[in-house]
N, C-alpha and C positions, 0 to 999 in steps of 0.2 A: 969565322965572323971577324970583321975588321976590328982593329984595336980601337977601343973607346966606344964601340957600338953598344946600344942598349938592347938587350934581348927582348923580343916580343913575348908578352904574357899570353899564354894559351887561354882560350875561352873555357869557362867551367862546364860547357855542354860537351857531352860525349858524342862522338860521331855515331850515328845509328849503325848497329850491326845488321848485317843482312838477315841474320837468324838469331833467335834467342830461345832459351828453354822456358817453356811455360810451366805453371805449377804442377801440371800433371806429369812432367818429366819428358814430354814429347817435344820435338822440334817443329815449330811452326814459323813460317815466314811472317815477318811483321806486315801489317796491312798496307803500309806505305809502299812495300816492295811488290804488292800484288798489282797486276794490271787493272786499271780502272778503279783504284781503291776509293772508296767513298764511305758515307756514314753507315750504310747497310753492311758493308764489308767489315768496317771496324766493329760494329755491334756483334757480328758473327764471330770475329776473332776474340773479343772479350768473353763471349759466352763459352767458346771452346776452351779458353784459358782458365775460366773460373772453376774452382774445385766443386765436385758434385756434392750435393746435400740430400739427405733422405727426404722423400716427398712427404709433406704433412698429410695426416689422415683427415678425411672429410668428417664433418660432424656426425653423420650417421655411422661411419665406420668406427669412430672413437667411442660412441655410445655402445655399439655392439661389443667392442673390446672390453669396456668397463663392465658391461653386463655379464660377459663370460667370466671375468675375474670374480664378480660377486657370486655367481653360480658355483664356481669352483670352491670358494671359501665356504659357502653354505653346505655343499655336498660333503666337504671334509668335516665340518662340525657335526652334521647329521650322522656321518659314519662313526665318529667317536662316541656320540650320544647313544647310538644303537648298540655299540659294543659294550658301553657302560651298563645300559639297561638290561641287556641280555645276560650280563654277568650277575646283576642284582637279582633278576628273576630266577636264574639257575640256583641261587643260594636258598630260595624258598621252596622247601620240599614237603612241608607238613600241610595237612588238611584237618579241619575241625569244624564242628558246628559253632556258629557265631551268635553271640548275644549283641544285637544291634539296637541302638537307641537313637530316635529322631526327636529332638527337642528344640526349644527356642521359640521366639515370638513370630518368626517369619512363616509365610505360607509354604506348604509343600511337604509337611511331615507325613501325613497320611498318604498323600499322593505318591511320595517316594516309596512308601511301604507297599502300596498297591502295584507300583511298577515292578518291585521285586517279586511280587506274587505272579505277575504276568510272565516274567522271565522264568520263574520256576515252572510254571505251567508249560512253557515252551520246551522244557527238558523232560516233560512227563512226570514231574514231581507232584505229590499231593500236598495241598496247602490248606491249613485251617486258619480261619479269620474270625476273631471275636471283636465286635465293635461296641465299646462302652459309650455311653452318653448319647450318641447320635441315633437313637432309636426311631424317631419319627420321620426321618428323611427318606424319600424315594430317590435313591442315588443311582447314577449311571453304572457304577461298579457292581451294584447288586444285580443289575440286568446281565452284565457280562458273566458274572460268576454262575448265574443260572444256566448258562450254556455249557458249563463243565460240571455236571452233577456228580460225576464219579471222581473228580479231581479236586474240587473245591468244596469245603465245608464252611459255609458262611453263616455265622450266628450274630444277630443284632440284639443287644441287651440294653435295657433301659427305655425310657420314655421321652428322651430328649435332653436338652441342657438343664442344668440344675435350676436355672431361673425359670424354666418352664414348669417343672414338677412342683417346686416349692414344698417338697416333702422329703426331709433328710432321711427318715426311716425307710421310705420306699427306695430312695436312691441307694442306700446302703444295701438293701436286699437285692436290688438289681446288680450292684457291683459284686456282691458275693456270688451270685448266680453266674455272672460272666467269668469271674475268676475260676469257678469250678469247671467251666467249659475249657478254659485255657489249660488247666491242669490235666483235664482228660485228654486233650490233644497232645500235650507234651508227653504223657505216659503212653500214648498209642504209637507203636513203631511205624505205622503206615504213613504218618505225617512227616514230611521232610522239612516243612517250614510252618511255623505258627506265628500269626500276627495278632498282637494285642493292641488294637487301635484305641488311643486316648486313655490308656491305662495310667499314664502319668497324672491325668486330671483326677482320677479316682484316688490316687495316692496323695495328691496335694490336699484334697478335702478330707483326707484321713478316713475314707470309707473302708480302706483295707490297711493292714499294718505293713509298713515298708519292709521290715525284716522278714516277715513271712513270705511276701511276694518275691523278694530277692532270693531267699533260700529255695523257693519252689522253682524259680527260673534256672537256678544253678544245678538243681537236681534233675538232670535230663540226660537223654542219650548224647554222648559226646559228638555225634555227627548231626544233630538236629539244630536247625537255625530258628531263632526266636527274634522277632522284631517288636519293639515297644515304641509307641509314639505318644506325643502330647507335650504340652508346655511344662516347664518347671520340673524336669526330671530330678528326683532326689539324688543327693550325693552318693548314697550307698549303691544305687542302681548304676550310676555313671562309673563308679569305681569297679563294679563287677563286670561291666560291659567290655566287649572286644572292640566295638566300633561305636563312636558317638559323634553325631552330627548336630551342630547347633545352627538352626535356621535363623538367619538374621534378616529382619525386616528393614529393607532400605526404603521401599515405597510400596504402598498398597492402595488399590483402586477404591476400596471401601471408604477411605477418608476423603475421596473426591465425590462421594455421594452415589457410587455405583453399587448396586445390590448384588447379592450372590446369584450366579448364573449357571445354567445347565452346561455341563462339560468343563466347567472351571472349578466351582466349589462342590458340586454334587452331580 
């Protein structure tokens, strides 16, 4: 360079290289070095140079994947629950006759007891049923029991509800006769289950002494089941029972003006 000459500054632009390394690590010629380079060629080069990304799942595929995860969690919870319940059931090894009480203001006390009778019949068990109070009703269960003369002993005691008879002495006499039938069935080893329907009503009106009834129910074969139904079960009976269900009335059609109907109430 001659003395005193000013050196030319180089431009900030780098001269294009004939090749450069793309992000994938492969060597691709730049699009300007390709013959006939144009917009389509440049777009292809950019697409080849761009790093690959996982393809997004479609909405349907994503929903299926989420459902598979939900099912897997459900199956795992069910498996743990099954193992827990099987362990709890394995701990219970004893059998005994149960004293069962259905009480409360809700509908279904007698109905549930008759359902137990049906289940017992299915196992070939003999069932004794004594119905207090409901003497005047032609019920559907009475017709069913008539079809099992050797398996069901169905006794209806009384002449109807207390407001129908309006005779306390007669009600007490019927209650005592019904209790005598219950005691007979309890003492007879051929009966596997005895149902005293509406016995709690009799106890509430003091037609029978609670202590005598509880003592009689407890003095039975250890494998015999006894079911007592009716509102207002006395505390002594609840204390003596093995299973007590309190039927709660949430809603009843009677309050909407609908009368008792076949197949529902009788």
